[in-house]
C-alpha positions in Angstrom: 12.0 6.7 -15.5 15.4 5.5 -15.4 16.5 1.9 -16.3 17.3 0.8 -12.4 14.1 1.8 -11.5 12.3 -0.1 -14.4 14.5 -3.4 -13.5 13.6 -3.1 -10.1 9.8 -2.8 -10.8 10.0 -5.8 -13.3 12.2 -8.1 -10.5 9.3 -7.2 -8.2 6.7 -8.3 -10.7 8.5 -11.4 -11.1 8.0 -12.2 -7.4 11.4 -10.7 -6.3 10.8 -9.7 -2.6 14.1 -7.8 -2.1 13.2 -5.9 -5.3 9.9 -5.2 -4.0 11.0 -4.1 -0.6 13.5 -1.9 -2.2 10.7 -0.3 -4.7 8.3 0.3 -1.6 11.7 2.2 0.3 12.2 4.3 -2.8 8.6 5.5 -2.9 7.4 5.5 0.7 8.6 9.2 1.3 6.8 10.2 -1.9 3.5 8.4 -0.7 3.7 10.0 2.5 4.2 13.5 1.1 1.4 13.3 -1.5 -1.1 11.9 1.6 0.3 14.7 3.9 -1.3 17.2 1.9 -4.4 15.3 1.3 -5.2 14.5 4.9 -4.4 16.4 7.9 -4.5 13.6 10.7 -1.3 11.7 10.7 -2.8 8.7 12.5 -5.0 8.2 9.7 -2.4 9.2 7.1 -0.5 6.4 8.2 -3.2 3.8 8.0 -3.9 5.0 4.4 -0.3 4.4 3.8 -0.1 0.8 5.4 -3.3 0.1 2.9 -1.3 1.8 0.0 1.8 -0.5 0.6 0.1 -3.4 0.9 -2.1 -2.9 -2.4 1.3 -2.2 -4.1 2.9 -5.3 -3.1 -0.3 -7.3 -3.9 -1.0 -5.6 -7.4 2.4 -4.9 -8.7 2.0 -8.0 -11.2 -1.0 -6.3 -12.6 1.0 -3.4 -13.8 1.4 -3.8 -17.4 3.9 -1.2 -18.6 6.7 -0.5 -15.9 7.1 2.9 -17.6 3.6 3.9 -16.2 4.5 2.8 -12.6 4.3 6.6 -11.2 0.6 6.9 -12.9 -0.4 3.5 -11.5 1.1 4.3 -8.0 -0.7 7.6 -8.0 -4.0 6.1 -9.0 -3.3 3.6 -5.8 -2.8 6.6 -3.7 -6.0 8.2 -4.9 -8.3 5.4 -4.7 -7.0 4.7 -1.1 -7.7 8.1 -0.2 -11.1 8.0 -1.6 -11.8 4.5 0.2 -10.8 6.2 3.5 -13.1 9.5 2.8 -16.0 6.8 2.3 -15.2 4.9 5.2 -14.9 7.7 7.6 -17.9 9.6 6.3 -19.9 8.3 8.9 -17.5 7.6 11.8 -18.0 9.6 14.4 -15.3 12.1 15.5 -12.4 11.2 18.0 -10.5 13.4 19.8 -6.5 12.5 19.5 -5.3 13.1 23.2 -2.0 12.9 21.8 -2.5 16.4 19.9 -2.8 17.8 23.4 0.3 16.1 24.9 3.0 16.7 22.0 3.6 19.9 20.2 5.8 18.4 17.4 4.9 18.6 13.9 6.1 17.1 10.6 8.4 20.0 9.4 10.1 20.4 5.9 13.9 20.5 5.9 14.9 24.4 6.0 18.4 25.6 4.7 17.8 29.2 5.7 20.8 30.8 7.3 19.4 32.9 10.1 16.7 32.3 12.9 14.2 35.3 11.3 14.2 33.6 7.9 13.5 30.2 9.6 10.3 31.6 11.3 9.5 33.2 8.1 9.9 30.1 5.9 8.0 27.9 8.9 5.0 30.3 9.1 4.8 30.3 5.4 5.0 26.8 4.9 2.3 26.4 7.5 -0.1 28.6 5.7 0.7 26.8 2.5 0.1 23.3 3.9 -3.2 24.4 5.8 -4.5 26.1 2.4 -3.8 23.1 0.6 -5.5 20.8 3.0 -8.4 23.0 3.4 -9.0 23.1 -0.2 -12.0 20.9 -1.4 -11.1 17.5 -2.7 -11.6 18.5 -6.5 -9.0 21.0 -6.1 -6.8 19.5 -3.3 -6.0 16.3 -5.4 -5.3 17.9 -8.7 -3.0 20.3 -7.1 -1.3 17.8 -4.7 -0.7 15.6 -7.9 0.9 18.6 -9.9 3.0 20.3 -7.2 3.9 17.3 -5.0 4.1 14.6 -7.1 4.9 16.4 -10.1 2.8 14.8 -12.5 1.8 16.0 -16.1 -1.7 17.3 -16.8 -2.4 14.3 -18.9 -1.3 11.9 -15.8 -3.5 13.9 -13.8 -6.5 13.7 -15.9 -6.2 10.0 -16.3 -5.9 9.4 -12.5 -8.9 11.5 -11.6 -10.8 10.4 -14.9 -11.7 14.4 -16.0 -10.6 16.2 -19.1 -7.3 17.8 -19.0 -9.0 21.3 -19.4 -11.1 20.5 -16.2 -7.6 19.6 -14.3 -6.1 22.7 -15.5 -9.0 25.0 -14.4 -9.1 23.1 -10.9 -5.2 23.6 -10.3 -5.6 27.2 -11.4 -8.4 27.7 -9.1 -6.5 25.7 -6.4 -3.3 28.0 -6.8 -5.7 31.4 -6.7 -7.3 30.2 -3.4 -3.6 29.3 -1.7 -2.5 32.6 -2.9 -5.5 34.4 -1.2 -4.5 32.6 1.8 -1.0 33.8 1.6 -2.3 37.2 0.7 -4.6 37.5 3.8 -1.7 36.4 5.8 0.7 38.8 4.7 -1.8 41.6 4.9 -3.2 40.7 8.5 
């Protein structure tokens, strides 16, 4: 982690509200990206994200080593996601009427040069996102932390409270399941 980020974290820990705001602004896209792969429903996703941002602001002083910020943040993300899953477990299903009136979707930037490539990449991106979102949580969480967050196997092991071997096997299995979904699409 760079020195500027560490100094922002330390200032936020000392109660500097501007540093805390800067830190949150730096991390909010990262948090959103991680949650996007864990949870399909954008309304719930924003609720979880708000909960995470509140926890960051309340618990930043508890972070003992600013070098461990990324692991600490991902632990908060994961715990908030699990809290959300427990909360909705017995909640009746709601229909989101906005989905029927607005066809817009979150799309990743596409730098391809021609319309045919853009369509192909858009379809492939959709298939990969769906494949990740449809994985069981014990595969979805490690693959998201590894591929979206860029965490090491050791960091994922700490966050998920599993062994490194379990993390590696779950990521390998997740990759195989995603590859099967892509293969079904390309052959179909």
